N, C-alpha and C positions, 0 to 999 in steps of 0.2 A: 664599458671602461671602470665606472667605479667599483659594479659589481666583483670584476679582477683585482681591485687595492684590498679589498676587503676577507676574500677570499685568501688572499695570502698574507693578510696581517698576523705578525704571533701573538697568539693566545698569552692573556695576561699568567704571573706569576701565581701558582697555587698555594696562597699562604696558609687557608684553612688549617689542613694537615698536622701543619707545625702547633699551632694555637693550641690543637685538639693534646697533640702528646704533650705540649708543655701543662696545660691542664689537669692533664691526666698524672703526670708526673707526680706536680703539685697535691693533687684529691692523695695521692696514694704515699706521699712523706709526710703528709697532717693527718691521715689514719694511723700511721704506722708511730709516731710520737705522741699524740692526741688521745687515741681510743686504741691502740689496740695493746693487751694486758702483757707486756714483754719487757725482759731487763735490757738494761741499756746496751750492753754488749750487742745482742741478737738484734735490736733497733739499728743499731751502726751497719750491720752485715746486711739489714731489711732494704736498709738506704741505699749501702754500694751496689745491691742488684737492681734498686729500682732505677739508680743513675747510669748503670749501665745499659739496660734496657731500652733508658731512654734515649741515652747517644745511639745507640744503634737503629733505634726509629727514626731519628734524626737522620743518621748515615744514609737510610733507608729512602727516607722523604728528599733528600738532596740528591741521590743518585737518578731514583725513578719518578718520583711523583712532582715533581717541584717544577717544572716549564723552566726553569731557568737553561738558558746557552748551556750545549754540551762543553764546549770548552772550559765555562766556568765552575762545571760541574766534575767536569776533571783534573781542571786544575785544583779545584778545593779538595778531591781526595786524593792528588797525589800531596796536595801542602800538608794534609793530616798524616800521610805515610812517612813522610820525610820528616814530620816531628815529633812521629813514636819513636821512629828509628833513631832519633837525634837524643831522644829522653831517654829509651833504652840503654844508648851507648853510654851515655853520661852522669845517670842518676843509675842511685842502687836502692833497693829495701833492704834497711839492716836492721827489721823488728817492727812491731806494733806496739803500742801502746796499752795499757790495761785494760780500755773498750775497744780494740781490737782497730786502731787506727793506725793504718802503715805510717813508719817512719821513713820519712825519704831524706838519703842526701847524695853528692856528686862525688861518684869514685873515686877514690884513693886508692895508694899502691898500697895499706895492708894496715891492720887495725889490732896487729900486737902492740903490747906495752912497752913504751921508752925503755933504754936500759937504767938502772936504778944502782948506783954503785954498792957494793957491799963493802962493810966495816968491821973492825973487830973491838969489841966493847972492852973498855979497859976492867981490869979485875975488881976495881973497886965499884961495884954494881950501885950499892947502897946511895953511893954519892949521885946518881943520875937523878933526874925531876921523874916522877912517879904519880900516880893518882891517889888521891886520898881514899877515893871506894872502885874497888877494883870491880870488873865488869866482865863475871868468869864464864859464863852461857848465852844462850841466844834467848835474846827478852830481857836479860836482865836476872838478879840474884834467885827470883824465885819461877822464872819465866814466862812470867804473867805482864810483863812489860810496867811495870809498877817500881819507881825508883824513889823507896822512903829513904828520909831521911835528907831527901834534897831541896833546898826552898830558895828559891830565887827570888830578889830584890826587881821591884820595877822598873828602875835604872839597868840591871843586869839584863830583864829582857826585850830592854827596849832600844838596848844598846849591843848592835853586831859585838860577837866575842873576836877576841885577837885571832888571827891566822897565822898559825905557828907553821906550817909545810902545807903544798900543795904539790902533787907528781902524779903521774901517769902510773897504773894499775892494769891486771893482767885481767882478762876478761871472767865474768862471773858473777852469781847472787849473793856471794857469803858477805857477811858481815864483819867486821871486828870484834873480837873480846880483849880484854886488857887487864894483865897482873903485874902491879906494881908499876917499873920503867918501860913494860913493854908490852906490846899490840899485834895479834895475830891474826890470820886470814887467809884466804883459801881463794886464788886464782889461777885463768887458764893461761898458758905460754904453749902455741904453736898444738902438738898433739900429746903435751902431757899436763896434767894439773900438777899445781904444786901447794903446799904448805909454806907461809912465810913468816918472821918474824921481822917486823919493826919495831926501831926504838921509837917510844912512845911521842917525846920531847922536841924530835928532829927527823922523822920520816927514813932514817939511813936503815937498810935493810941489815939485819944482821945474820939470819942465816933462812936458809928456805930446805925445804925439801921435796922431791919432784918422783911421780911416778907415769906410766904411761897412761892414760884414758882422756879420752876425746869426746863428749858429748856436743852436738850443735844444732842447732837449730834455729829458724830465720823467725819464726815467733815465738819462741821460748828464750832464744837467746843463746848462748855458749856458756861453757865451762860449769865450776862448782856453783852448787846452789847453796850449801847447810852452812851454818856457822860453827867453829870450832868449840870444845867444850873444856876449860882446864877444869883438872882436879889436882889438887899439888903440885907438883913435878911433873904429872902427864898431862899433854895437852891430845884430845881425840878426835878427831876430823872425821866425815863421811864425804866422798867424792862425789862425780853426780854420774857414776858410772857403778855405783854400790861396791866401793873399795872404801872398806874401815880403816883407818889406820890411829894406832895409839905411838905419839912421839917422846922423846925426851923434849919437855919445855923448856930447857936452858940453851940444847944447841940442836934440836932436832933431829938426833938421833933416832932414829925407828926402833920400838920397842918389840912392836908385834903388828900383824895386819892380817886382815879377813876378806877375800873377795863375796861379801855377805850374798849377793845375786847369783855366784855360781854354787857357793854351797848349800842354798836354799832351794838351787831351781827353779831359780824365778827368772824373770825377766824385766828389762831396766823399764820404769814407768815412761809412758807419751813423751811427760814434759819434764825427764830427767829426775834423778833421786836428790830430794831434797830435805827430809827430815834431818834435824837437826839430832847427834848422839846427846842421851840424855844420861848421867853416871848419878847411881843412887847405889849408895853404900859399899863401894870399891866395886861397884857393877855397869857395865857400857849395855847400855839398851837401846835397841835399834828396829826398825820394821824390816822387812826383809825383798820387798820387791814386787812384783805384778804375778800373780798366779803362783806365788811359791807354796812349799811343802807346810808353811808354817807363817806365824803372823807377825810374830816378833821372837827375834834373838836375844840371848842374854850373856856377854861373856866377862871373865874374869880382867878385871880392870890392868892388874899385874903382868898378869900370864898370859892373856887373852883367849886362855881357854873357854870352848863353851861350855856353860851352865845349866841352861835351859831353852828349852822352846815353846812360845805359848801356840796356840791354838789357830788355826790358819784364818785369816781375813784379808779381805783386796786390797790392795797397797793403793796410800795416799798419800796427799804431798803436806799433811799437817805433822807435826813432831808431838811424840809423847811425854807427860807431863805426869806430873806427881800427885796425886789428893790425897788431903788428910783431914780427916773429921773425927776429932778426939783420938781414941784409939784406933779409928780406922784407917787404913792406908790402901791404897787402890792405884795401878798405875791406869790411866787413861788412854786412849786413842782413839782418834777419829777417821777411820779407815774409809775406804772408796764405799759409798752410799752406805754407813754406818757409823754407830759409835759404840764405843765398848770398854768394858772396866775389867782389869784382871788381878790377879792377888798378885801381891809383891813376894812372897815368900813361897811359891809354887808355880807350876805352868799351869795353873785352872783359871780361864775364862769366865768371870763371876756373874757377868750379864753382857748383854747385845739389844742394841735398839735399829731399827730401819731409820735412815737419815740420810736428805742427799738426794743427788741424782746422777744422771750419768758426767756430769761435770765436775771437774777436779774440788776437792776440799781441803782448804789451806789453812786456813783461821783455828789460831790455837785457843781451846775452851777456857774459859774461865773457872775456876774453882773455887767457890761461896760459901758462907755459914751453912748450919743446916744441913747438910748432906745433898745442896743443890750443885748446878752444873749449867752456865749458859754458855751454848752452842750457836753459832753461826756461819753461815755459807752464803757466796755470792751466787752470779745466774742465776737470779730471781727465788731463791729457795728460802731465803727471809732467817729467822732467828726461833729458838725456842729456849725455854728454860725448863728444867726436869730435876726432879729430886729422887735421888740414891736409897732403895731401900731393904732392908734384910728383914725377912721372914721369922718365923717362931721356930721354921725350922732349919734357919741357915742358908739357906738361897738369897740370892740378891737379884734386886730389880732395878730399872731406871724407870720412871712415871712421868709422862709431860704433862705440866700443868699447866702451859701455854704454847701455843705458838703462832709469830705474826711474821708480818714479812718488813718491817720496823728496821731494819739493821743485817744488810745484806752485805757480808764484810769478805771481799773476794781475795785479795794477798793480805788484807792489813788485819793486824790484832787489836780486836778492842781492849776496853779497859771498866772497870766498877769501880763506885766510890758512893757511899752513903743512898742505895737504895735507887742506882742509875748508870748506867751503863754510856760511854761514848765512843765513839768510831764513825769510820770511816765509812756509810752506806752506799755502796755503789760510786765510792769516788766521792761524797758528797760527805761534810761532818755533821754528826747528828747526835743526839742526845733521846735515849729512852729510860723509859721508868722499867724495873725488875719485876715488881707487882704484876702489873697485866702485859707488860709489852709494850705499853702505847707511846707514839713516839710525843717525847718535847717540843723538840725543833729540827730544823735541818736546813742549814744554811753553811753556801762555801763549798764550792767545788773546789778539792786539791789531788784527784787523782786517785791512784792508788798505791798509797803510801805505805808511814808508819806511824806510831804515834806512842808516845810515852806520859804516862800519868806522873808527877811531881807530887810534892805534899801540897802545893801553892797551885799551880799550873799544867796544865797541857802543854806538849810540845809536837806537835805536826812535822811530820818533814814529807812534803807533798813528791808527787810522782814527777814533778818538775826539777824538785829541786829546792824548793824554799823550805826554809824553815818559819812555823808560824808557833807562837805564844797567844793559847785561849786562859781565859779563868775560867775554874771548872763551875759551871753555870748551869744548873737543871732550870732553871725558868730560860732563859735565852743565848743566844749565842755572842760572847765577847771578844773581839780579837784585841791582844794587845800591843801584838807589831808581828810583823814578818819582814823578810830580807831573805836574798837570795845566796845558798851555801855552794852548790855546785852545778855544771851544767850537764843536759842529759838526762833521758831516762831514769830515774833510781827508784831501782823495786828494792835494793839493799837495805836492810836492817841498819838502823844508825847504832851506835854504842857510845852513850854519855858516862865514860868514868869518870867522875866529879875530880877535877874541875876541866876533864878535859872531853869536848864532842868530837867525834870521829864518824863521818861520814863518806861512803865512796859509792859508785856505780862500777859500771862493766869497761872505763873507760881510766876514770880518776878517781884518786882519794884525798882527802882534804883534812887536816886536823884542825881544831878551834881551841883557845883557851879561855874560859870567862877570866873574870877580875873579882877575886876574891875579897880584894880588900875592903 
């Protein structure tokens, strides 16, 4: 009888496979984060894969190898299925962070901006509150994120500025530009892109110009990416699908327009068209897209006529810039897997070097004295210092002085001062020396936001919408203050048209005013 009871006794739960699965998962994660030579986004992808495999093995153990009663096993499987079903109906993935971490929220009825009432400006424009210093293009006066002539006191940095207005805005990663009492940007509204003009001091919508264009991506987000460019009474914009517009800045009237992608027989880049138009001596310079018959195209600012096309290069997400070294002027463009210099008075490519990887290059190069240029890319690529030289025969070349992984700028644009470079190295604030590229310090994870260099401080706009003021200090990181400006993922470049600070993302815009007394 005793032997019969022992034969029918249920075997104990088999726990050891679960422990093995857990230990292997921990070992794999430790290897990825501590020993594998990979960039942060790649480590996050590997971590997600390890987590999914671990959960799958745990479910396999629970179902077939745990020895738990079948009723409990089936109940557990049913509970997981119900939770997955409810979660998929109640939540949605609306994008990813700069580190490729999914952003999840409760499902809602819509994501378009709420209505903003359009107003008519009085004829006396000069009486409107206006910026003391205009902000006419992407990254400021010289397209280098350096705002010379602006110096803040400790009290101004330690006290958050007054909020002038805050309101919903259409989707897109475009920044603001400012001239006098007006602020301009680009945004998405259903299947149309809009160029919008707001009154700087109130946020009132003054005019808008819309056209049919709709780029959308769960990972990259929806809407226009490029920041407008102001030149006199001309406002030049580039949309996410490659539509180049020139508008009358005062009222939004269309002067001319080109579908650059179509004209160059190119394709829209995978993550949307993002380079901001460059205006040089009444000429508009823009890249042409992916696989086009030319690399850059130059249009007449006033008439829109095509002036010239530069030799073909692969498209990237960086904006073209101008370099001036004494009497030498060159047009610089970070293209996909390369970096090139072009003549400013002809269609000649002067030099081209290999750079980057299969991943996007975004950061704008820094033009330095002595014919030198600093470049940086994310995704584990790093940075380099180049010297641009001309031979006796008149040919040009760019020679690499050094290359390091000490500054990996993904979305952000770095700045240089007194022989040092400051920027977000794969999401962490860092300082490196220009002589060798060695890291001075690295501290503070602010994500993939943007920075400005003022006369006496560095302003960081973090990916989470925080404003951080730091000392310009190559010896150690010193944070002066930090305050929250805007909710949500903030990839848009800020606009500091003193004394106004305009910050926006793909859902909301806000304007702050510093106390100038």
